[in-house]
C-alpha positions in Angstrom: -26.4 53.8 7.8 -22.6 54.1 7.5 -22.2 52.1 10.7 -24.4 49.3 9.4 -22.5 49.2 6.1 -19.1 49.3 7.7 -20.2 46.5 10.1 -21.4 44.3 7.2 -18.1 44.8 5.4 -16.1 43.9 8.5 -18.1 40.7 8.9 -17.5 39.8 5.2 -13.7 40.4 5.7 -13.7 38.2 8.8 -15.6 35.4 7.0 -13.1 35.4 4.1 -10.2 35.3 6.5 -11.7 32.3 8.3 -12.0 30.2 5.1 -8.9 31.2 3.3 -6.3 28.3 3.4 -8.6 25.9 5.2 -9.7 22.5 4.0 -12.8 22.7 1.8 -15.2 19.8 1.7 -18.6 21.1 0.5 -21.7 19.2 1.4 -23.3 17.3 -1.4 -26.1 19.4 -3.0 -29.5 17.8 -2.5 -32.0 18.1 -5.4 -35.7 17.2 -4.9 -37.5 15.7 -7.9 -41.1 14.3 -7.7 -40.9 14.0 -3.9 -37.6 12.0 -4.0 -34.0 13.0 -3.4 -31.0 13.0 -5.8 -27.6 13.8 -4.3 -25.2 15.4 -6.8 -21.6 14.3 -7.1 -19.6 15.7 -4.2 -16.2 17.3 -4.7 -13.0 16.4 -2.9 -11.3 18.7 -0.6 -8.8 21.3 -1.8 -6.1 23.0 0.2 -4.0 26.0 -0.5 -0.6 25.4 1.2 1.3 28.5 0.2 5.1 28.2 -0.4 6.3 24.6 0.0 9.6 23.1 -0.9 9.5 20.1 -3.3 10.5 17.4 -0.9 7.9 18.4 1.7 5.2 18.5 -1.0 6.2 15.1 -2.2 5.9 13.7 1.3 2.5 15.3 1.8 1.2 13.7 -1.5 2.6 10.3 -0.5 0.9 10.6 2.9 -2.5 11.3 1.4 -2.0 8.7 -1.3 -1.3 6.0 1.3 -4.4 6.9 3.2 -6.5 6.7 0.0 -4.9 3.3 -0.8 -5.8 2.1 2.7 -9.4 2.9 2.0 -9.9 6.3 3.5 -12.3 8.1 1.1 -11.9 11.4 2.9 -8.1 11.5 2.2 -8.7 12.4 -1.5 -7.5 16.0 -1.9 -6.3 18.6 -4.4 -3.2 20.3 -3.1 -2.5 23.8 -4.4 0.9 25.4 -3.7 3.9 27.3 -4.9 7.4 25.7 -4.9 10.7 27.1 -4.1 12.8 27.2 -7.3 13.5 23.6 -8.4 14.1 21.7 -11.7 12.5 18.3 -11.8 13.2 15.3 -14.1 10.3 13.0 -15.0 10.6 9.3 -15.8 11.4 9.9 -19.5 13.6 13.0 -18.9 16.8 13.5 -20.8 19.4 15.1 -18.4 20.8 17.0 -21.4 17.6 19.1 -21.3 19.0 20.8 -18.2 21.1 23.4 -20.1 22.3 25.5 -17.1 25.6 24.4 -15.6 26.0 23.1 -12.1 27.7 26.3 -11.0 24.9 28.5 -12.3 22.3 26.4 -10.6 24.2 26.4 -7.3 24.6 30.2 -7.5 20.9 30.5 -7.9 20.1 27.9 -5.3 18.1 25.7 -7.7 18.3 21.9 -7.1 17.7 19.3 -9.7 15.4 16.5 -8.5 14.5 13.1 -10.1 10.9 12.3 -9.7 8.4 9.4 -10.5 6.1 11.6 -12.5 5.7 11.2 -16.2 7.3 13.6 -18.7 10.6 15.3 -19.2 12.3 18.2 -17.6 10.5 21.2 -16.2 10.9 24.1 -13.8 8.8 25.0 -10.7 9.1 28.1 -8.7 7.4 31.3 -7.4 4.7 32.6 -9.8 3.6 29.1 -10.7 0.5 27.4 -9.2 1.1 23.7 -8.6 -2.0 21.6 -8.8 -1.6 18.1 -7.2 -4.7 16.0 -7.2 -4.4 12.9 -5.0 -7.5 11.0 -6.0 -8.7 7.6 -7.2 -9.1 7.7 -11.0 -12.7 7.6 -12.0 -11.8 7.1 -15.7 -8.8 6.7 -17.9 -5.5 8.7 -17.5 -6.0 10.8 -20.6 -9.6 11.7 -19.7 -8.4 12.6 -16.2 -5.7 14.9 -17.6 -8.1 16.5 -20.1 -10.7 17.2 -17.3 -8.1 19.0 -15.2 -6.9 20.9 -18.4 -10.5 22.1 -19.0 -10.7 23.2 -15.4 -7.5 25.3 -15.7 -8.8 26.7 -19.0 -11.9 27.9 -17.1 -9.6 29.5 -14.5 -7.7 31.3 -17.3 -11.0 32.5 -18.8 -11.9 33.9 -15.4 -9.0 36.3 -15.9 -10.0 37.1 -19.5 -7.5 34.7 -21.1 -9.5 32.7 -23.6 -8.6 30.0 -26.1 -6.6 27.7 -23.7 -7.1 24.1 -24.8 -5.9 20.6 -23.9 -3.4 19.1 -26.3 -2.5 15.4 -25.9 0.7 15.4 -27.9 2.7 17.2 -26.7 0.6 17.1 -23.5 -0.4 20.2 -21.8 -2.7 23.3 -21.8 -1.8 25.4 -24.8 -2.8 28.8 -26.2 -1.9 28.4 -29.8 1.8 27.5 -29.9 2.5 28.6 -26.3 2.2 26.4 -23.2 0.2 27.8 -20.3 0.4 24.7 -18.1 2.4 21.5 -18.1 1.4 18.1 -16.7 3.0 14.9 -15.4 1.4 12.5 -13.0 2.3 9.3 -11.1 -0.2 6.5 -10.7 -0.1 3.9 -8.0 -2.9 1.3 -7.9 -5.3 3.7 -9.5 -4.4 6.7 -7.2 -2.8 9.8 -8.7 -0.1 12.1 -7.4 2.0 14.9 -8.9 -0.1 16.8 -11.5 0.0 20.2 -13.1 2.2 23.3 -13.2 0.1 26.4 -14.1 2.0 29.5 -15.1 0.5 32.5 -13.3 3.5 34.9 -13.4 6.5 32.6 -14.0 9.7 34.6 -14.5 10.6 34.3 -18.2 14.3 33.7 -17.5 13.5 30.5 -15.6 12.9 28.7 -18.9 16.4 29.6 -20.1 17.7 27.0 -17.6 16.1 24.0 -19.4 14.5 22.7 -22.5 11.0 22.7 -21.1 9.4 19.3 -21.4 12.1 18.5 -23.9 10.4 20.7 -26.6 13.0 22.8 -28.2 11.6 26.1 -29.4 8.3 25.7 -27.6 7.2 29.0 -26.0 6.0 29.3 -22.4 3.3 31.8 -21.4 1.8 33.0 -18.2 -1.6 34.4 -17.2 0.0 37.7 -16.4 1.3 37.8 -20.0 -2.1 37.3 -21.6 -4.6 38.9 -19.2 -6.3 42.1 -20.4 -5.4 45.3 -18.7 -6.7 45.3 -15.1 -7.5 41.6 -15.2 -4.1 40.0 -14.3 -4.2 38.1 -11.0 -2.5 39.8 -8.0 -0.9 36.6 -6.7 -0.8 32.9 -7.0 -2.8 32.6 -3.8 -5.6 34.5 -5.5 -5.6 32.1 -8.5 -5.6 29.2 -6.1 -8.9 30.5 -4.5 -10.4 30.5 -8.0 -8.9 27.2 -9.1 -9.6 25.1 -6.0 -13.3 24.5 -6.3 -13.2 24.2 -10.1 -10.4 21.5 -10.1 -12.0 19.7 -7.1 -15.2 19.2 -9.1 -13.3 18.2 -12.3 -11.3 15.4 -10.7 -14.5 13.5 -9.6 -16.8 14.4 -12.5 
């Protein structure tokens, strides 16, 4: 009996190892009704890339976006990753919202990068899950952002963090007066890039470098801060495994 149980556990571990980090493209679910067939809406692929510097992630997004624009439907993807520490400025950013001096940023090895996404100034780094959907919009921009926000709220609830909700102004996923995830996208001919920064265990001192999203006095919060005892995620990779299929469904629903 012990041998059979141990063997089953080993097979389960091997199965998990094979799927972790790979492309996911689930087959459409087929429902039978009255002798006919109805195929449910498929999801797009999602990929967990691990730790990726900002420039590389931007090139990856542009590559997928160009394939989608060229008519390749299988190029749609949700990229999930962690960044090396970086401060990014959106199209409407005020450079004065980077409050750390050049010497301090150089000492900490944190570059400041101008981007084409919407929004103001934000920080990305370890402890934060980046969610980059590269997909054709199925509906308006606000509806798209709201659908991803609801998906991330579902992920938060998985860890016992309830009450996260989309707020349009100022945009983001909020728990009361604290922001759990920030958003800023770029749209080219109906195809999205950039996306969401979801705080899993973002170091609190990171926010002292900037005025996050240009909102003075706004608090930032992480899953690790709000999760009940014993429910906090062990890693960003773990959260990516939960978030991947949920977000992949949301962006095409």
